[in-house]
C-alpha positions as CSV (number, residue, x, y, z in Angstrom):
1,M,-3.3,17.2,1.8
2,P,-3.5,15.2,-1.4
3,F,-0.3,13.6,-2.8
4,D,1.2,15.6,-5.7
5,E,1.5,13.9,-9.0
6,H,5.1,13.2,-10.0
7,T,5.6,13.7,-13.7
8,G,8.7,11.6,-13.5
9,D,6.5,8.6,-12.9
10,Q,4.7,8.9,-16.3
11,H,6.6,7.2,-19.0
12,D,3.9,7.0,-21.7
13,H,3.7,10.2,-23.7
14,D,0.6,9.2,-25.7
15,S,-2.7,11.0,-25.1
16,A,-4.1,8.0,-23.2
17,Q,-2.9,7.8,-19.6
18,R,-1.5,4.5,-18.2
19,P,-4.0,2.8,-15.9
20,G,-1.8,3.1,-12.8
21,V,-1.2,6.8,-13.4
22,A,-4.9,7.6,-14.0
23,R,-5.9,5.6,-11.0
24,R,-3.3,7.3,-8.8
25,S,-4.6,10.7,-9.8
26,T,-8.2,9.7,-8.9
27,L,-7.2,8.3,-5.5
28,A,-5.0,11.2,-4.6
29,A,-7.8,13.6,-5.3
30,A,-10.1,11.7,-3.0
31,W,-7.6,11.0,-0.2
32,S,-9.2,13.2,2.4
33,T,-12.8,12.2,1.8
34,P,-14.8,9.5,3.4
35,V,-15.8,8.0,0.1
36,I,-12.3,7.0,-1.1
37,A,-13.1,3.3,-1.2
38,A,-16.2,4.0,-3.2
39,C,-14.2,6.1,-5.6
40,A,-11.7,3.2,-6.1
41,A,-14.5,0.7,-6.6
42,A,-16.7,2.8,-8.8
43,P,-15.4,1.7,-12.3
44,G,-15.9,-2.0,-11.4
45,A,-19.3,-1.4,-9.8
46,A,-20.6,0.4,-12.8
47,A,-19.9,-2.7,-15.0
48,S,-21.1,-5.4,-12.6
49,V,-24.5,-6.5,-11.4
50,S,-23.0,-8.2,-8.3
51,P,-23.3,-6.2,-5.0
52,S,-19.9,-7.7,-3.8
53,P,-16.7,-6.6,-5.4
54,V,-14.7,-9.3,-7.2
55,L,-11.1,-9.7,-6.2
56,P,-8.7,-9.2,-9.1
57,E,-6.5,-12.1,-10.0
58,T,-3.4,-10.2,-8.7
59,F,-3.5,-7.2,-6.4
60,L,-1.5,-5.2,-3.9
61,G,-2.3,-4.8,-0.2
62,V,-0.7,-2.6,2.5
63,R,-0.4,-2.8,6.3
64,V,1.1,-0.4,8.8
65,I,1.8,-1.3,12.5
66,D,3.3,0.2,15.6
67,A,6.8,-1.4,16.0
68,G,7.4,-0.2,19.6
69,L,10.2,2.0,20.9
70,V,13.9,2.1,19.9
71,T,16.7,3.7,21.8
72,T,18.6,6.4,19.9
73,D,21.3,8.9,20.8
74,L,18.5,11.4,21.5
75,G,16.5,9.0,23.7
76,A,13.5,6.7,23.0
77,R,11.8,7.0,19.7
78,R,8.7,5.3,18.3
79,R,8.9,3.1,15.3
80,F,6.4,2.1,12.7
81,E,6.5,-0.5,9.8
82,I,4.8,-0.6,6.4
83,S,4.3,-4.0,4.8
84,V,3.4,-4.4,1.1
85,F,1.9,-7.7,-0.1
86,V,1.4,-9.0,-3.7
87,N,-1.7,-11.2,-3.5
88,G,-2.9,-13.8,-6.1
89,D,-4.7,-17.0,-6.7
90,G,-3.1,-20.3,-5.7
91,I,-1.3,-22.2,-2.9
92,T,2.2,-21.9,-1.3
93,G,4.8,-21.9,-4.0
94,T,2.6,-20.4,-6.7
95,P,4.3,-17.6,-8.7
96,I,2.3,-14.3,-8.5
97,V,2.9,-12.2,-11.5
98,L,2.5,-8.4,-11.1
99,R,2.1,-7.2,-14.6
100,Q,2.5,-3.5,-14.0
101,E,4.7,-1.5,-11.6
102,G,2.9,-0.7,-8.4
103,R,3.2,2.3,-6.1
104,V,2.4,2.8,-2.4
105,D,2.2,6.3,-0.9
106,F,2.3,7.2,2.8
107,R,2.2,10.2,5.0
108,T,2.4,11.0,8.7
109,D,2.0,14.0,10.9
110,H,5.6,13.9,12.3
111,D,9.1,14.0,10.9
112,F,10.7,10.6,10.5
113,T,14.0,8.9,9.5
114,L,14.1,6.2,6.8
115,G,15.2,2.7,7.6
116,S,15.2,1.4,3.9
117,T,16.9,2.7,0.8
118,Q,13.9,1.5,-1.2
119,V,11.7,4.2,0.1
120,V,11.6,7.5,-1.7
121,R,11.1,10.5,0.6
122,V,8.7,13.3,-0.5
123,G,9.2,16.0,2.2
124,P,9.9,15.4,5.9
125,R,6.6,13.6,6.5
126,G,5.8,11.5,3.4
127,G,7.1,9.3,0.6
128,Y,6.4,6.4,-1.6
129,I,7.6,2.9,-2.4
130,L,7.7,1.5,-6.0
131,I,6.8,-2.1,-6.4
132,P,8.6,-3.6,-9.5
133,A,6.5,-5.6,-12.0
134,G,7.5,-9.2,-12.2
135,S,7.0,-12.6,-10.6
136,Y,6.8,-13.0,-6.8
137,A,7.0,-16.3,-5.0
138,G,3.7,-16.8,-3.1
139,S,4.7,-18.0,0.4
140,I,1.7,-17.1,2.7
141,P,-1.5,-19.1,2.0
142,Y,-5.0,-17.9,3.0
143,S,-8.5,-18.0,1.8
144,I,-11.3,-15.5,1.1
145,G,-14.8,-16.8,0.6
146,G,-13.5,-20.3,0.2
147,V,-11.1,-19.3,-2.6
148,M,-7.5,-20.2,-2.0
149,K,-5.2,-17.2,-2.2
150,V,-1.5,-16.8,-1.6
151,A,0.6,-13.7,-0.8
152,A,4.2,-12.6,-1.1
153,L,5.7,-10.0,1.2
154,V,7.5,-7.5,-1.0
155,S,11.3,-7.2,-0.2
156,G,10.8,-10.1,2.2
157,A,10.4,-7.8,5.2
158,P,8.4,-4.7,6.3
159,Y,9.8,-1.2,5.6
160,P,10.9,0.4,9.0
161,F,10.6,4.0,10.0
162,V,11.6,5.9,13.2
163,Y,10.0,9.1,14.3
164,S,12.4,12.0,14.9
165,D,10.4,13.3,17.9
166,P,10.0,11.8,21.4
167,P,7.0,9.4,21.7
168,Q,3.7,11.2,21.3
169,R,0.4,10.8,19.5
170,A,1.1,10.2,15.8
171,H,-0.9,9.1,12.7
172,V,0.2,7.3,9.6
173,E,-1.8,6.7,6.4
174,V,-0.7,4.3,3.7
175,M,-2.3,3.7,0.3
176,V,-1.8,1.8,-2.9
177,T,-1.8,4.5,-5.6
178,G,-0.5,2.6,-8.6
179,G,-1.2,-1.0,-9.7
180,P,-4.1,-3.4,-9.0
181,A,-5.7,-3.1,-5.6
182,H,-8.9,-4.1,-3.7
183,P,-10.7,-1.7,-1.3
184,G,-12.5,-4.4,0.7
185,T,-12.0,-6.0,4.1
186,P,-8.5,-7.3,4.8
187,A,-7.7,-10.9,5.2
188,P,-7.3,-12.2,8.8
189,G,-3.9,-12.4,10.4
190,K,-0.8,-10.5,9.2
191,I,-1.6,-10.5,5.5
192,S,-3.2,-7.4,4.0
193,T,-5.4,-7.5,1.0
194,R,-6.7,-3.9,1.1
195,E,-5.5,-0.8,-0.7
196,K,-5.4,1.5,2.4
197,D,-4.4,1.2,6.0
198,E,-3.8,3.7,8.8
199,L,-2.4,3.7,12.3
200,T,-2.8,6.1,15.3
201,T,-0.4,5.7,18.3
202,D,-0.4,7.6,21.6
């Protein structure tokens, strides 16, 4: 079930599409295929002789986790959380400048309730989060291949969700569909450097 393109997100009426919009269209079309990472990496791969992808200076990463159970008026319900990180070069305190608005789309196979006003719902089982362009304070240091990196957790906290149904097997997929991203292996720990993540809970 590919994500629908939202015409309201396109603000440039020239014949040339914005990079984020064109990239989102490409990724959405490839969502259900096993070669999605290859599709995202193809433009860079065609122009590079290196077998290893080079991390962009600034890029978004996503992470989804099972946040356990919560008690509601209808009984126990399972929660999940989506975290969005802005990653860049530097050390703790380094400003990370996101030069274009980012977007993160997600979908699950069960109805859910929102825990954040910053999430835009698209139907009962999906939605998206817009990441404003601007400067983010890097507060989480890490390294990849000996290169010092720093990350900022967007909004300062994960975005919470609660399933509407009693606890059961559920699946969530999250993907960066707009803005700079990296399809490679995530950094260790709680930071995410990759453009896609998914979670299955029983």
